[in-house]
MITOR-301301 format. One record per residue: residue number from 1; chain; x, y, z of N, C-alpha, C, O in turn. Coordinates in Angstrom, 2 decimals. Layout:
num, cadena, n.x, n.y, n.z, ca.x, ca.y, ca.z, c.x, c.y, c.z, o.x, o.y, o.z
NUM, A, X, Y, Z, X, Y, Z, X, Y, Z, X, Y, Z
...
This chain:
num, cadena, n.x, n.y, n.z, ca.x, ca.y, ca.z, c.x, c.y, c.z, o.x, o.y, o.z
1, A, 68.10, -117.29, -11.71, 69.31, -118.01, -11.32, 69.57, -117.88, -9.82, 70.16, -118.77, -9.20
2, A, 69.12, -116.77, -9.23, 69.31, -116.56, -7.80, 68.58, -117.65, -6.99, 69.08, -118.10, -5.96
3, A, 67.42, -118.06, -7.48, 66.64, -119.10, -6.80, 67.41, -120.42, -6.76, 67.35, -121.14, -5.76
4, A, 68.12, -120.73, -7.83, 68.90, -121.96, -7.87, 69.94, -122.00, -6.76, 70.14, -123.03, -6.12
5, A, 70.59, -120.89, -6.54, 71.62, -120.83, -5.52, 71.02, -120.94, -4.12, 71.63, -121.55, -3.24
6, A, 69.86, -120.37, -3.91, 69.20, -120.49, -2.60, 68.79, -121.94, -2.33, 68.96, -122.45, -1.23
7, A, 68.25, -122.58, -3.35, 67.86, -123.98, -3.20, 69.10, -124.86, -3.00, 69.08, -125.79, -2.19
8, A, 70.17, -124.56, -3.72, 71.41, -125.32, -3.55, 71.96, -125.14, -2.14, 72.47, -126.09, -1.55
9, A, 71.85, -123.93, -1.59, 72.31, -123.71, -0.22, 71.46, -124.52, 0.76, 71.98, -125.07, 1.73
10, A, 70.18, -124.61, 0.51, 69.30, -125.40, 1.36, 69.64, -126.89, 1.26, 69.64, -127.60, 2.27
11, A, 69.93, -127.35, 0.05, 70.34, -128.76, -0.15, 71.63, -129.04, 0.63, 71.76, -130.08, 1.27
12, A, 72.57, -128.11, 0.58, 73.82, -128.26, 1.33, 73.53, -128.37, 2.82, 74.08, -129.24, 3.50
13, A, 72.67, -127.50, 3.34, 72.34, -127.50, 4.77, 71.63, -128.80, 5.16, 71.89, -129.35, 6.23
14, A, 70.74, -129.27, 4.31, 70.03, -130.53, 4.58, 71.02, -131.69, 4.70, 70.83, -132.58, 5.52
15, A, 72.07, -131.67, 3.89, 73.02, -132.78, 3.87, 74.03, -132.76, 5.01, 74.69, -133.78, 5.25
16, A, 74.18, -131.67, 5.72, 75.16, -131.61, 6.81, 74.94, -132.69, 7.88, 75.88, -133.42, 8.19
17, A, 73.73, -132.82, 8.44, 73.57, -133.86, 9.46, 73.71, -135.28, 8.90, 74.14, -136.19, 9.61
18, A, 73.35, -135.46, 7.64, 73.50, -136.79, 7.04, 74.97, -137.12, 6.80, 75.36, -138.28, 6.92
19, A, 75.77, -136.12, 6.45, 77.21, -136.34, 6.33, 77.84, -136.63, 7.68, 78.75, -137.45, 7.79
20, A, 77.34, -135.94, 8.71, 77.79, -136.16, 10.08, 77.51, -137.61, 10.49, 78.34, -138.26, 11.11
21, A, 76.33, -138.09, 10.13, 75.93, -139.47, 10.44, 76.73, -140.46, 9.60, 77.15, -141.51, 10.10
22, A, 76.92, -140.14, 8.32, 77.58, -141.06, 7.38, 78.97, -141.47, 7.83, 79.33, -142.64, 7.72
23, A, 79.77, -140.52, 8.34, 81.15, -140.85, 8.72, 81.22, -141.72, 9.97, 82.28, -142.27, 10.27
24, A, 80.12, -141.85, 10.68, 80.10, -142.70, 11.87, 79.73, -144.15, 11.55, 79.73, -145.00, 12.44
25, A, 79.41, -144.42, 10.30, 78.95, -145.75, 9.92, 80.03, -146.50, 9.14, 81.02, -145.91, 8.70
26, A, 79.84, -147.79, 9.00, 80.73, -148.60, 8.19, 80.37, -148.38, 6.72, 79.19, -148.40, 6.35
27, A, 81.38, -148.16, 5.90, 81.14, -147.86, 4.49, 80.36, -149.00, 3.82, 80.67, -150.17, 4.00
28, A, 79.35, -148.62, 3.06, 78.47, -149.51, 2.31, 77.57, -150.37, 3.20, 76.99, -151.34, 2.72
29, A, 77.44, -150.03, 4.47, 76.49, -150.72, 5.34, 75.10, -150.13, 5.09, 74.98, -149.08, 4.45
30, A, 74.05, -150.77, 5.59, 72.70, -150.21, 5.40, 72.55, -148.80, 5.96, 71.89, -147.96, 5.35
31, A, 73.15, -148.53, 7.11, 73.04, -147.18, 7.67, 73.81, -146.15, 6.83, 73.38, -145.01, 6.69
32, A, 74.94, -146.56, 6.27, 75.69, -145.67, 5.37, 74.85, -145.36, 4.14, 74.77, -144.21, 3.71
33, A, 74.22, -146.39, 3.59, 73.37, -146.23, 2.42, 72.23, -145.25, 2.71, 71.92, -144.39, 1.89
34, A, 71.62, -145.38, 3.89, 70.54, -144.46, 4.26, 71.05, -143.03, 4.44, 70.39, -142.08, 4.01
35, A, 72.21, -142.88, 5.06, 72.77, -141.54, 5.28, 73.06, -140.83, 3.97, 72.96, -139.61, 3.89
36, A, 73.42, -141.58, 2.96, 73.72, -140.98, 1.66, 72.44, -140.74, 0.85, 72.35, -139.76, 0.13
37, A, 71.46, -141.64, 0.97, 70.31, -141.59, 0.07, 69.04, -140.97, 0.63, 68.17, -140.60, -0.16
38, A, 68.88, -140.82, 1.93, 67.68, -140.18, 2.46, 67.56, -138.73, 1.98, 66.44, -138.30, 1.68
39, A, 68.64, -137.95, 1.88, 68.47, -136.56, 1.43, 68.09, -136.43, -0.05, 67.66, -135.36, -0.47
40, A, 68.23, -137.49, -0.84, 67.92, -137.40, -2.27, 66.44, -137.08, -2.50, 66.15, -136.12, -3.21
41, A, 65.49, -137.84, -1.92, 64.08, -137.48, -2.16, 63.72, -136.12, -1.57, 62.85, -135.42, -2.11
42, A, 64.38, -135.73, -0.49, 64.13, -134.40, 0.08, 64.55, -133.33, -0.92, 63.83, -132.35, -1.13
43, A, 65.70, -133.52, -1.53, 66.19, -132.56, -2.53, 65.29, -132.54, -3.76, 65.00, -131.47, -4.31
44, A, 64.84, -133.70, -4.19, 63.94, -133.77, -5.35, 62.61, -133.09, -5.04, 62.09, -132.33, -5.86
45, A, 62.07, -133.36, -3.86, 60.82, -132.71, -3.45, 60.98, -131.20, -3.41, 60.08, -130.46, -3.82
46, A, 62.10, -130.74, -2.91, 62.36, -129.30, -2.86, 62.36, -128.69, -4.26, 61.82, -127.61, -4.47
47, A, 62.97, -129.38, -5.20, 62.99, -128.89, -6.58, 61.59, -128.90, -7.19, 61.24, -127.99, -7.94
48, A, 60.79, -129.89, -6.88, 59.42, -129.95, -7.40, 58.57, -128.84, -6.80, 57.84, -128.15, -7.52
49, A, 58.65, -128.68, -5.48, 57.84, -127.66, -4.80, 58.19, -126.25, -5.28, 57.30, -125.42, -5.46
50, A, 59.46, -125.98, -5.49, 59.86, -124.64, -5.91, 59.76, -124.43, -7.41, 59.92, -123.31, -7.89
51, A, 59.49, -125.49, -8.16, 59.37, -125.36, -9.61, 60.68, -125.10, -10.32, 60.71, -124.48, -11.38
52, A, 61.77, -125.58, -9.73, 63.10, -125.36, -10.29, 63.27, -126.03, -11.64, 63.92, -125.48, -12.53
53, A, 62.72, -127.20, -11.80, 62.84, -127.90, -13.07, 64.03, -128.84, -13.09, 64.72, -129.03, -12.08
54, A, 64.26, -129.43, -14.25, 65.29, -130.46, -14.39, 66.27, -130.13, -15.51, 66.69, -131.02, -16.25
55, A, 66.62, -128.88, -15.63, 67.55, -128.46, -16.68, 68.95, -129.00, -16.40, 69.42, -128.99, -15.26
56, A, 69.60, -129.48, -17.46, 70.92, -130.07, -17.32, 71.95, -129.04, -16.88, 72.91, -129.38, -16.18
57, A, 71.77, -127.79, -17.26, 72.76, -126.76, -16.94, 72.84, -126.45, -15.44, 73.87, -125.97, -14.97
58, A, 71.77, -126.73, -14.68, 71.83, -126.45, -13.24, 72.11, -127.71, -12.42, 72.29, -127.62, -11.20
59, A, 72.16, -128.86, -13.05, 72.44, -130.10, -12.35, 73.78, -130.07, -11.59, 73.82, -130.52, -10.45
60, A, 74.87, -129.55, -12.18, 76.13, -129.50, -11.43, 76.05, -128.68, -10.15, 76.74, -128.99, -9.17
61, A, 75.23, -127.64, -10.14, 75.07, -126.82, -8.93, 74.51, -127.68, -7.79, 75.00, -127.64, -6.67
62, A, 73.46, -128.45, -8.10, 72.82, -129.26, -7.07, 73.67, -130.46, -6.67, 73.67, -130.84, -5.50
63, A, 74.37, -131.04, -7.59, 75.27, -132.17, -7.26, 76.39, -131.68, -6.35, 76.72, -132.33, -5.37
64, A, 76.97, -130.53, -6.68, 78.03, -129.96, -5.84, 77.51, -129.62, -4.45, 78.20, -129.86, -3.45
65, A, 76.31, -129.08, -4.37, 75.72, -128.75, -3.07, 75.49, -130.02, -2.25, 75.75, -130.03, -1.05
66, A, 75.01, -131.07, -2.90, 74.75, -132.34, -2.22, 76.04, -132.94, -1.68, 76.13, -133.31, -0.51
67, A, 77.04, -133.04, -2.54, 78.32, -133.64, -2.16, 79.02, -132.77, -1.10, 79.61, -133.29, -0.16
68, A, 78.96, -131.46, -1.27, 79.59, -130.56, -0.30, 78.95, -130.68, 1.07, 79.65, -130.66, 2.09
69, A, 77.64, -130.82, 1.12, 76.96, -131.00, 2.40, 77.38, -132.28, 3.09, 77.60, -132.30, 4.30
70, A, 77.50, -133.36, 2.32, 77.96, -134.62, 2.88, 79.41, -134.49, 3.39, 79.74, -134.95, 4.48
71, A, 80.25, -133.87, 2.59, 81.66, -133.70, 2.93, 81.82, -132.83, 4.18, 82.54, -133.19, 5.11
72, A, 81.16, -131.67, 4.19, 81.27, -130.76, 5.33, 80.70, -131.37, 6.60, 81.22, -131.15, 7.69
73, A, 79.62, -132.14, 6.47, 79.07, -132.83, 7.64, 80.08, -133.79, 8.22, 80.21, -133.90, 9.44
74, A, 80.81, -134.50, 7.36, 81.88, -135.39, 7.83, 83.01, -134.62, 8.49, 83.57, -135.07, 9.49
75, A, 83.35, -133.46, 7.95, 84.41, -132.64, 8.55, 83.97, -132.10, 9.91, 84.78, -132.04, 10.84
76, A, 82.71, -131.71, 10.04, 82.20, -131.25, 11.33, 82.29, -132.36, 12.37, 82.59, -132.10, 13.53
77, A, 82.02, -133.60, 11.95, 82.15, -134.72, 12.86, 83.61, -134.87, 13.32, 83.86, -135.12, 14.50
78, A, 84.55, -134.71, 12.41, 85.97, -134.81, 12.78, 86.34, -133.75, 13.79, 87.07, -134.03, 14.75
79, A, 85.85, -132.53, 13.60, 86.11, -131.45, 14.56, 85.45, -131.74, 15.89, 86.03, -131.48, 16.95
80, A, 84.25, -132.28, 15.85, 83.51, -132.61, 17.05, 84.23, -133.68, 17.87, 84.29, -133.60, 19.09
81, A, 84.78, -134.67, 17.19, 85.46, -135.77, 17.86, 86.77, -135.34, 18.52, 87.18, -135.94, 19.52
82, A, 87.42, -134.32, 17.99, 88.70, -133.87, 18.54, 88.53, -133.15, 19.88, 89.47, -133.08, 20.67
83, A, 87.33, -132.63, 20.14, 87.12, -131.88, 21.39, 86.82, -132.77, 22.54, 86.61, -132.30, 23.66
């Protein structure tokens, strides 16, 4: 179970720059779509390489990490813009 949390932390970190990029785009534009969806294959590849598997019980961990990374990346952009 410890491995799942490490991979989830990595997924969160991967999504930070994409969340930062996402908030600078027009919602549902092609660039917004890319900012949201480019990290998906990266996350899937990470799960395949580490042999994490596709168990339903760990899916919420990875979904939360993905969404949190996007959200926090957007918040970092807001902080960046205020300075």
